[in-house]
C-alpha positions as a Markdown table, in Angstrom:
| # | Residue | x | y | z |
|---|---|---|---|---|
| 1 | Met | 0.0 | 0.1 | -0.2 |
| 2 | Val | 1.4 | 3.5 | -0.8 |
| 3 | Thr | -0.9 | 5.9 | 1.2 |
| 4 | Gly | -2.7 | 5.3 | 4.5 |
| 5 | Pro | -6.2 | 6.2 | 5.0 |
| 6 | Asp | -5.1 | 9.7 | 5.8 |
| 7 | Gly | -3.4 | 9.4 | 2.2 |
| 8 | Ala | 0.1 | 9.5 | 4.2 |
| 9 | Leu | 3.1 | 8.3 | 2.0 |
| 10 | Ser | 4.7 | 4.9 | 3.4 |
| 11 | Leu | 7.9 | 6.5 | 2.6 |
| 12 | Pro | 8.4 | 10.2 | 4.3 |
| 13 | Trp | 11.0 | 11.6 | 2.1 |
| 14 | Leu | 8.8 | 11.4 | -0.8 |
| 15 | Arg | 6.2 | 13.3 | 0.4 |
| 16 | Pro | 7.7 | 16.4 | -0.8 |
| 17 | Val | 8.4 | 15.4 | -4.1 |
| 18 | Leu | 5.1 | 14.9 | -4.4 |
| 19 | Asp | 3.3 | 18.0 | -3.3 |
| 20 | Arg | 6.0 | 19.3 | -5.6 |
| 21 | Ala | 4.9 | 17.1 | -8.6 |
| 22 | Leu | 1.2 | 18.2 | -7.8 |
| 23 | Ala | 1.8 | 21.9 | -8.4 |
| 24 | Gln | 4.5 | 21.5 | -11.3 |
| 25 | Val | 3.6 | 18.8 | -13.6 |
| 26 | Arg | 1.5 | 20.0 | -16.0 |
| 27 | Gly | 2.2 | 17.9 | -19.2 |
| 28 | His | 0.8 | 14.8 | -20.3 |
| 29 | Ser | 4.1 | 12.9 | -19.8 |
| 30 | Thr | 6.3 | 12.5 | -17.3 |
| 31 | Leu | 9.6 | 10.9 | -16.3 |
| 32 | Val | 9.8 | 10.3 | -12.9 |
| 33 | His | 13.8 | 9.7 | -12.4 |
| 34 | Gly | 16.6 | 9.2 | -9.4 |
| 35 | Pro | 18.9 | 6.6 | -7.9 |
| 36 | Gly | 17.2 | 3.0 | -7.9 |
| 37 | Gly | 16.0 | 1.9 | -4.4 |
| 38 | Val | 14.8 | 5.3 | -3.3 |
| 39 | Gly | 11.0 | 5.1 | -4.2 |
| 40 | Gln | 10.5 | 6.3 | -8.0 |
| 41 | Phe | 8.1 | 3.7 | -8.4 |
| 42 | Glu | 6.3 | 4.5 | -5.4 |
| 43 | Leu | 6.2 | 8.1 | -6.5 |
| 44 | Ala | 4.8 | 7.3 | -9.4 |
| 45 | Ile | 1.9 | 5.1 | -8.1 |
| 46 | Ala | 1.2 | 7.9 | -5.4 |
| 47 | Leu | 1.1 | 10.7 | -8.1 |
| 48 | Ala | -1.4 | 8.5 | -10.1 |
| 49 | Gln | -3.6 | 8.0 | -7.0 |
| 50 | Ala | -3.3 | 11.5 | -6.4 |
| 51 | Trp | -4.6 | 12.3 | -9.9 |
| 52 | Leu | -7.5 | 10.3 | -9.6 |
| 53 | Cys | -8.7 | 11.1 | -6.3 |
| 54 | Glu | -11.9 | 12.4 | -5.6 |
| 55 | Ala | -11.9 | 14.4 | -2.6 |
| 56 | Glu | -13.9 | 17.6 | -3.1 |
| 57 | Gly | -12.4 | 21.0 | -1.9 |
| 58 | Pro | -9.0 | 21.6 | -0.4 |
| 59 | Gly | -6.6 | 19.3 | 1.1 |
| 60 | Gln | -3.9 | 16.8 | 0.8 |
| 61 | Arg | -3.9 | 14.5 | -2.3 |
| 62 | Pro | -4.1 | 12.0 | -2.8 |
| 63 | Cys | -6.6 | 11.8 | 0.4 |
| 64 | Gly | -7.0 | 8.1 | 0.9 |
| 65 | Arg | -10.5 | 8.0 | 1.7 |
| 66 | Cys | -12.6 | 8.4 | -1.1 |
| 67 | Ala | -13.7 | 5.3 | -3.5 |
| 68 | Ala | -11.3 | 6.5 | -6.1 |
| 69 | Cys | -8.4 | 5.9 | -3.5 |
| 70 | His | -9.8 | 3.2 | -2.2 |
| 71 | Leu | -9.9 | 1.4 | -5.5 |
| 72 | Met | -6.2 | 2.6 | -6.1 |
| 73 | Gln | -5.1 | 0.9 | -2.9 |
| 74 | Ala | -7.0 | -2.2 | -4.0 |
| 75 | Arg | -5.5 | -2.1 | -7.4 |
| 76 | Met | -9.0 | -2.2 | -9.1 |
| 77 | His | -9.2 | 1.3 | -10.2 |
| 78 | Pro | -10.6 | 1.1 | -14.0 |
| 79 | Asp | -8.6 | 4.3 | -14.8 |
| 80 | Phe | -5.1 | 3.2 | -14.0 |
| 81 | His | -2.9 | 1.0 | -16.1 |
| 82 | Leu | -0.1 | -0.1 | -15.0 |
| 83 | Leu | 3.1 | -1.9 | -17.5 |
| 84 | Leu | 5.4 | -4.1 | -15.5 |
| 85 | Pro | 7.6 | -6.8 | -16.4 |
| 86 | Asp | 6.2 | -10.0 | -15.6 |
| 87 | Ala | 9.5 | -10.3 | -13.5 |
| 88 | Leu | 8.5 | -7.8 | -11.3 |
| 89 | Arg | 5.1 | -7.9 | -10.4 |
| 90 | Glu | 5.3 | -10.3 | -7.6 |
| 91 | Pro | 8.5 | -8.2 | -5.6 |
| 92 | Leu | 6.4 | -5.5 | -6.4 |
| 93 | Gly | 3.5 | -6.6 | -4.8 |
| 94 | Trp | 1.2 | -6.6 | -7.8 |
| 95 | Gly | 0.9 | -10.4 | -8.7 |
| 96 | Gly | -1.1 | -11.7 | -11.0 |
| 97 | Asp | -0.8 | -12.3 | -14.5 |
| 98 | Ala | -0.9 | -9.2 | -17.0 |
| 99 | Glu | -1.5 | -8.9 | -20.5 |
| 100 | Gly | 1.5 | -10.4 | -22.2 |
| 101 | Gly | 2.4 | -12.4 | -19.0 |
| 102 | Ala | 4.0 | -15.5 | -19.2 |
| 103 | Lys | 2.5 | -18.7 | -20.7 |
| 104 | Glu | 2.1 | -21.8 | -20.5 |
| 105 | Gly | 5.3 | -23.2 | -22.9 |
| 106 | Gly | 5.5 | -26.5 | -24.5 |
| 107 | Glu | 4.7 | -29.5 | -22.6 |
| 108 | Gly | 2.8 | -27.6 | -20.0 |
| 109 | Lys | 5.9 | -25.8 | -18.4 |
| 110 | Lys | 5.3 | -22.0 | -17.4 |
| 111 | Ala | 7.5 | -19.7 | -19.6 |
| 112 | Lys | 10.2 | -17.9 | -17.5 |
| 113 | Pro | 9.0 | -14.5 | -16.3 |
| 114 | Ser | 9.4 | -11.8 | -18.7 |
| 115 | Arg | 12.2 | -8.6 | -17.7 |
| 116 | Glu | 10.8 | -6.8 | -20.7 |
| 117 | Val | 7.9 | -4.0 | -20.9 |
| 118 | Arg | 6.8 | -6.0 | -24.0 |
| 119 | Val | 5.5 | -4.2 | -27.5 |
| 120 | Glu | 2.0 | -6.1 | -27.0 |
| 121 | Ala | 1.6 | -5.0 | -23.5 |
| 122 | Val | 2.4 | -1.2 | -24.8 |
| 123 | Arg | -0.2 | -1.5 | -27.8 |
| 124 | Ala | -3.0 | -2.6 | -25.3 |
| 125 | Ala | -2.4 | 0.2 | -22.9 |
| 126 | Ile | -2.6 | 2.3 | -25.8 |
| 127 | Asp | -5.7 | 0.9 | -27.2 |
| 128 | Trp | -7.3 | 1.5 | -23.5 |
| 129 | Ser | -6.3 | 4.8 | -23.2 |
| 130 | Gln | -8.4 | 5.9 | -25.8 |
| 131 | Gln | -11.4 | 4.3 | -24.1 |
| 132 | Thr | -13.3 | 6.9 | -22.3 |
| 133 | Ser | -12.5 | 7.3 | -18.3 |
| 134 | Ser | -15.0 | 5.3 | -16.4 |
| 135 | Arg | -15.2 | 7.7 | -13.2 |
| 136 | Gly | -14.4 | 11.3 | -15.2 |
| 137 | Lys | -11.0 | 12.1 | -13.6 |
| 138 | Gly | -9.0 | 11.4 | -16.4 |
| 139 | Lys | -6.6 | 8.0 | -16.9 |
| 140 | Val | -3.1 | 7.1 | -15.8 |
| 141 | Val | -0.8 | 4.7 | -17.4 |
| 142 | Val | 2.5 | 3.7 | -15.3 |
| 143 | Ile | 5.4 | 2.4 | -17.4 |
| 144 | His | 8.1 | 0.9 | -14.5 |
| 145 | Pro | 11.1 | 0.7 | -15.1 |
| 146 | Ala | 10.7 | 2.5 | -18.7 |
| 147 | Gln | 14.1 | 0.9 | -19.6 |
| 148 | Ala | 12.6 | -2.3 | -19.8 |
| 149 | Met | 10.6 | -1.2 | -23.1 |
| 150 | Asn | 13.3 | -2.5 | -26.1 |
| 151 | Ala | 13.1 | -0.4 | -29.3 |
| 152 | Ile | 10.3 | -1.3 | -30.9 |
| 153 | Ala | 7.8 | -1.3 | -27.6 |
| 154 | Ala | 9.3 | 2.3 | -27.2 |
| 155 | Asn | 8.8 | 3.2 | -30.7 |
| 156 | Ala | 5.3 | 2.0 | -30.5 |
| 157 | Leu | 5.0 | 4.7 | -27.6 |
| 158 | Leu | 6.0 | 7.8 | -29.2 |
| 159 | Lys | 2.7 | 8.7 | -31.0 |
| 160 | Thr | 0.8 | 8.6 | -27.5 |
| 161 | Leu | 3.5 | 10.5 | -25.4 |
| 162 | Glu | 3.6 | 13.1 | -28.1 |
| 163 | Glu | -0.3 | 13.5 | -28.1 |
| 164 | Pro | -2.1 | 11.7 | -25.9 |
| 165 | Pro | -5.8 | 11.0 | -26.4 |
| 166 | Gly | -8.1 | 13.1 | -24.2 |
| 167 | Ser | -6.9 | 13.3 | -20.5 |
| 168 | Val | -4.6 | 10.6 | -20.3 |
| 169 | Arg | -1.1 | 10.7 | -18.4 |
| 170 | Leu | 1.6 | 8.6 | -18.6 |
| 171 | Leu | 4.4 | 8.3 | -15.9 |
| 172 | Leu | 7.8 | 6.6 | -17.1 |
| 173 | Cys | 10.0 | 5.8 | -14.4 |
| 174 | Thr | 13.6 | 4.8 | -14.7 |
| 175 | His | 17.1 | 5.0 | -12.8 |
| 176 | Asp | 18.9 | 5.5 | -15.9 |
| 177 | Pro | 17.5 | 8.3 | -18.2 |
| 178 | Glu | 20.1 | 8.3 | -20.5 |
| 179 | Ser | 19.6 | 4.6 | -21.2 |
| 180 | Leu | 16.2 | 5.9 | -22.7 |
| 181 | Leu | 15.6 | 6.8 | -26.7 |
| 182 | Pro | 16.2 | 10.6 | -26.9 |
| 183 | Thr | 12.9 | 10.7 | -28.5 |
| 184 | Ile | 11.3 | 9.4 | -25.5 |
| 185 | Arg | 13.2 | 11.8 | -23.1 |
| 186 | Ser | 12.1 | 14.9 | -25.3 |
| 187 | Arg | 8.6 | 14.0 | -25.1 |
| 188 | Cys | 8.8 | 13.8 | -21.2 |
| 189 | Gln | 8.6 | 16.5 | -18.2 |
| 190 | Arg | 11.2 | 15.4 | -15.7 |
| 191 | Leu | 10.8 | 15.0 | -11.9 |
| 192 | Ala | 13.5 | 14.2 | -10.0 |
| 193 | Val | 13.5 | 12.0 | -7.1 |
| 194 | Pro | 16.4 | 12.7 | -4.4 |
| 195 | Arg | 18.1 | 10.3 | -1.8 |
| 196 | Pro | 16.6 | 10.9 | 1.5 |
| 197 | Glu | 18.3 | 12.2 | 3.8 |
| 198 | Arg | 20.5 | 10.0 | 5.7 |
| 199 | Ala | 19.1 | 10.5 | 8.9 |
| 200 | Val | 15.3 | 10.2 | 7.5 |
| 201 | Ala | 16.6 | 6.9 | 6.0 |
| 202 | Leu | 18.2 | 5.5 | 9.0 |
| 203 | Ala | 15.0 | 6.1 | 10.8 |
| 204 | Trp | 12.9 | 4.4 | 8.5 |
| 205 | Leu | 14.7 | 1.7 | 8.1 |
| 206 | Glu | 14.7 | 0.8 | 12.2 |
| 207 | Ala | 11.1 | 0.9 | 12.0 |
| 208 | Gln | 11.4 | -1.3 | 9.4 |
| 209 | Gly | 13.2 | -3.2 | 12.2 |
| 210 | Ala | 16.3 | -3.6 | 10.8 |
| 211 | Arg | 19.3 | -3.1 | 13.4 |
| 212 | Glu | 22.4 | -1.7 | 12.9 |
| 213 | Ala | 20.1 | 0.5 | 9.9 |
| 214 | Asp | 23.4 | 2.3 | 9.3 |
| 215 | Val | 25.6 | -0.8 | 8.3 |
| 216 | Leu | 22.6 | -2.0 | 6.0 |
| 217 | Tyr | 22.0 | 1.2 | 4.6 |
| 218 | Asp | 25.6 | 1.7 | 3.5 |
| 219 | Ala | 25.8 | -2.0 | 2.3 |
| 220 | Ser | 22.9 | -1.3 | -0.1 |
| 221 | Gly | 24.5 | 1.8 | -1.3 |
| 222 | Glu | 22.1 | 4.4 | 0.1 |
| 223 | Gln | 19.1 | 3.1 | -1.3 |
| 224 | Pro | 16.8 | 1.7 | 1.5 |
| 225 | Leu | 14.4 | 0.1 | -0.3 |
| 226 | Glu | 17.0 | -2.1 | -1.3 |
| 227 | Ala | 18.4 | -2.7 | 2.1 |
| 228 | Val | 14.9 | -3.8 | 3.3 |
| 229 | Ala | 14.8 | -6.3 | 0.2 |
| 230 | Met | 18.4 | -7.3 | 1.8 |
| 231 | Leu | 16.5 | -7.8 | 5.0 |
| 232 | Arg | 13.7 | -10.2 | 3.5 |
| 233 | Val | 16.3 | -12.6 | 2.0 |
| 234 | Gly | 18.2 | -13.0 | 5.5 |
| 235 | Ile | 21.2 | -10.7 | 5.0 |
| 236 | Asp | 21.1 | -8.7 | 8.2 |
| 237 | Ala | 24.3 | -6.1 | 9.2 |
| 238 | Ala | 25.8 | -9.0 | 11.1 |
| 239 | Ala | 26.0 | -11.2 | 8.2 |
| 240 | Trp | 27.4 | -8.4 | 5.9 |
| 241 | Arg | 29.9 | -7.3 | 8.6 |
| 242 | Arg | 31.2 | -10.7 | 8.5 |
| 243 | Leu | 31.7 | -11.6 | 5.0 |
| 244 | Pro | 34.8 | -9.9 | 3.9 |
| 245 | Ala | 36.8 | -12.1 | 6.7 |
| 246 | Ser | 34.7 | -15.4 | 5.8 |
| 247 | Leu | 35.6 | -14.5 | 2.0 |
| 248 | Gln | 39.7 | -14.2 | 3.2 |
| 249 | Arg | 39.4 | -17.3 | 4.7 |
| 250 | Gly | 38.0 | -18.7 | 2.1 |
| 251 | Glu | 34.2 | -19.7 | 3.1 |
| 252 | Ala | 31.5 | -20.0 | 1.0 |
| 253 | Ser | 29.0 | -21.2 | 3.6 |
| 254 | Ala | 28.6 | -17.5 | 4.1 |
| 255 | Leu | 27.2 | -16.4 | 0.8 |
| 256 | Thr | 25.4 | -19.9 | 0.0 |
| 257 | Pro | 22.1 | -19.7 | 1.7 |
| 258 | Trp | 21.8 | -15.9 | -0.2 |
| 259 | Pro | 19.5 | -15.7 | -3.6 |
| 260 | Leu | 22.7 | -16.1 | -6.3 |
| 261 | Pro | 22.3 | -12.8 | -7.7 |
| 262 | Arg | 22.6 | -11.1 | -3.9 |
| 263 | Ala | 25.8 | -13.4 | -3.7 |
| 264 | Ile | 27.1 | -12.3 | -6.7 |
| 265 | Asp | 26.2 | -8.6 | -6.0 |
| 266 | Ala | 27.7 | -9.0 | -2.3 |
| 267 | Leu | 31.0 | -10.1 | -3.8 |
| 268 | Gln | 30.9 | -7.0 | -6.3 |
| 269 | Lys | 30.8 | -4.9 | -3.7 |
| 270 | Leu | 33.4 | -6.6 | -2.0 |
| 271 | Cys | 35.4 | -6.5 | -4.7 |
| 272 | His | 35.3 | -2.9 | -5.3 |
| 273 | Asp | 35.9 | -1.7 | -1.6 |
| 274 | Leu | 39.0 | -3.8 | -1.7 |
| 275 | Met | 40.0 | -2.3 | -4.9 |
| 276 | Ala | 39.4 | 1.6 | -3.3 |
| 277 | Ala | 41.6 | 0.5 | -0.1 |
| 278 | Ala | 43.9 | -0.7 | -2.4 |
| 279 | Val | 44.7 | 3.1 | -4.0 |
| 280 | Gly | 43.8 | 5.0 | -0.6 |
| 281 | Ala | 40.1 | 5.6 | -1.5 |
| 282 | Pro | 37.5 | 5.4 | 1.0 |
| 283 | Ala | 35.3 | 2.0 | 1.3 |
| 284 | Arg | 31.6 | 2.7 | 0.2 |
| 285 | Tyr | 29.8 | -0.5 | 1.4 |
| 286 | Phe | 31.8 | -1.8 | 3.8 |
| 287 | Ala | 33.3 | -0.4 | 7.2 |
| 288 | Ala | 36.8 | 0.1 | 6.8 |
| 289 | Ala | 38.0 | -1.7 | 9.5 |
| 290 | Asp | 36.3 | -5.1 | 8.1 |
| 291 | Leu | 38.3 | -5.1 | 5.0 |
| 292 | Pro | 41.2 | -7.5 | 5.3 |
| 293 | Pro | 44.3 | -5.4 | 4.0 |
| 294 | Gly | 46.9 | -7.2 | 1.5 |
| 295 | Ala | 44.8 | -7.7 | -1.8 |
| 296 | Ala | 47.0 | -6.7 | -4.6 |
| 297 | Leu | 45.2 | -4.8 | -7.5 |
| 298 | Pro | 45.9 | -6.8 | -10.3 |
| 299 | Ala | 44.2 | -9.8 | -8.6 |
| 300 | Leu | 41.3 | -7.9 | -7.7 |
| 301 | Ala | 40.9 | -6.3 | -11.4 |
| 302 | Gly | 41.2 | -10.4 | -12.4 |
| 303 | Trp | 38.1 | -11.4 | -9.7 |
| 304 | Gln | 36.4 | -8.2 | -10.7 |
| 305 | Ala | 36.1 | -9.3 | -14.1 |
| 306 | Ser | 35.4 | -12.7 | -13.0 |
| 307 | Leu | 32.3 | -11.5 | -11.0 |
| 308 | Arg | 31.1 | -9.1 | -13.8 |
| 309 | Arg | 30.8 | -12.2 | -16.3 |
| 310 | Ala | 29.2 | -14.1 | -13.6 |
| 311 | Ala | 26.6 | -11.3 | -12.7 |
| 312 | Arg | 25.5 | -11.1 | -16.4 |
| 313 | His | 24.3 | -14.8 | -16.4 |
| 314 | Asp | 23.0 | -15.0 | -12.6 |
| 315 | Glu | 19.7 | -15.9 | -13.7 |
| 316 | His | 21.5 | -19.0 | -15.7 |
| 317 | Pro | 20.5 | -22.6 | -14.2 |
| 318 | Trp | 24.1 | -22.6 | -12.6 |
| 319 | Asn | 24.6 | -24.7 | -9.4 |
| 320 | Ala | 24.7 | -22.0 | -7.4 |
| 321 | Pro | 26.5 | -23.6 | -4.3 |
| 322 | Leu | 29.6 | -24.8 | -6.7 |
| 323 | Leu | 29.7 | -21.1 | -8.7 |
| 324 | Val | 29.4 | -19.4 | -5.2 |
| 325 | Glu | 32.7 | -21.2 | -4.4 |
| 326 | Ala | 34.6 | -20.9 | -7.1 |
| 327 | Leu | 33.9 | -17.1 | -7.0 |
| 328 | Val | 34.9 | -17.4 | -3.3 |
| 329 | Ala | 38.0 | -19.5 | -3.8 |
| 330 | Glu | 39.0 | -16.8 | -6.6 |
| 331 | Gly | 38.8 | -14.3 | -4.0 |
| 332 | Arg | 40.4 | -16.5 | -1.3 |
| 333 | Ala | 43.5 | -16.5 | -3.7 |
| 334 | Leu | 43.9 | -12.7 | -3.1 |
| 335 | Trp | 45.6 | -12.9 | -0.4 |
| 336 | Pro | 49.2 | -14.7 | 0.2 |
| 337 | Pro | 48.1 | -18.4 | 1.6 |
| 338 | Ala | 48.6 | -18.6 | 5.0 |
| 339 | Arg | 48.1 | -22.6 | 5.4 |
| 340 | Ala | 50.4 | -26.2 | 5.5 |
| 341 | Gly | 49.5 | -28.0 | 2.2 |
| 342 | Thr | 48.0 | -27.2 | -1.0 |
| 343 | Pro | 44.6 | -26.2 | -1.0 |
| 344 | His | 42.0 | -27.7 | -3.8 |
| 345 | Arg | 41.2 | -24.8 | -5.9 |
| 346 | Leu | 37.6 | -24.8 | -7.9 |
| 347 | Gly | 37.8 | -24.2 | -11.4 |
| 348 | Thr | 36.8 | -20.4 | -11.8 |
| 349 | Leu | 34.7 | -18.7 | -14.5 |
| 350 | Ser | 37.8 | -17.8 | -16.1 |
| 351 | Ser | 39.0 | -20.9 | -16.8 |
| 352 | Arg | 35.8 | -22.0 | -18.1 |
């Protein structure tokens, strides 16, 4: 739920941005952009709800009490249309089959959820936008993330962005505006979502049950929603602090319970901070005191390349524990061995 019964946003740092948008956004097409994990999607939903809100007279929008707000909160508003990749529907709480969603594949197998906003879904949204508003307050289409549209889908949207039918408004969300077609960017009014102040973000994380919120906030790259997502898969502050020492000892067991994309992301962040420490720069994701010294920069560069290759295929049906062990073994080799005998080395990605 984006807003409560009193219309308050669940992410408090978004309220000033929403108020500014309601006062300043006049065009039919708006590009909501900012760092990932700070609430672009939540802001777009709240802005759509505010535009469709049916409260009369002065007051905060969305009100959270009118029939339209209740329909939005129930995800049943007839004048609201959401375009999401199928793979993001469950994580964002908008589960259920969408238009153009995953279909049954051959031999009764279900197709893998798409990470794209497909052209068929874009064309269906355009057809929907040309129909009359059901409740008379206009219609709103939200596309998240906009960079999930391929070139064909993006081009199918251009005419509607330039000349939306009737009172339709379009909201496109992205963390990387430069990844969009210039013709998309030029047709949209921009709405920036800044990072929240650190104190505000930490207070919110503590309210979500995060212990040592500052550790998780740094681990997430100062993305509070990402920090909560880490908590939900079992990555807490204590586990994060232990990771550098576990790598130095070659203990892959610290990572194997984590989803493979999370494990690779954590190793990439650790590699980044070790490289920063090697050249005298400050760490970003880990406390400097937790980083083991002595890793050589050339070896770190080789490990970084292996991690980058693994990240490109983190959804491939690997044997995840073996892949994590291989990456940790390669990371363990960054430090001179202080063990008797010759350790067994697992094959790394670079040797595959």
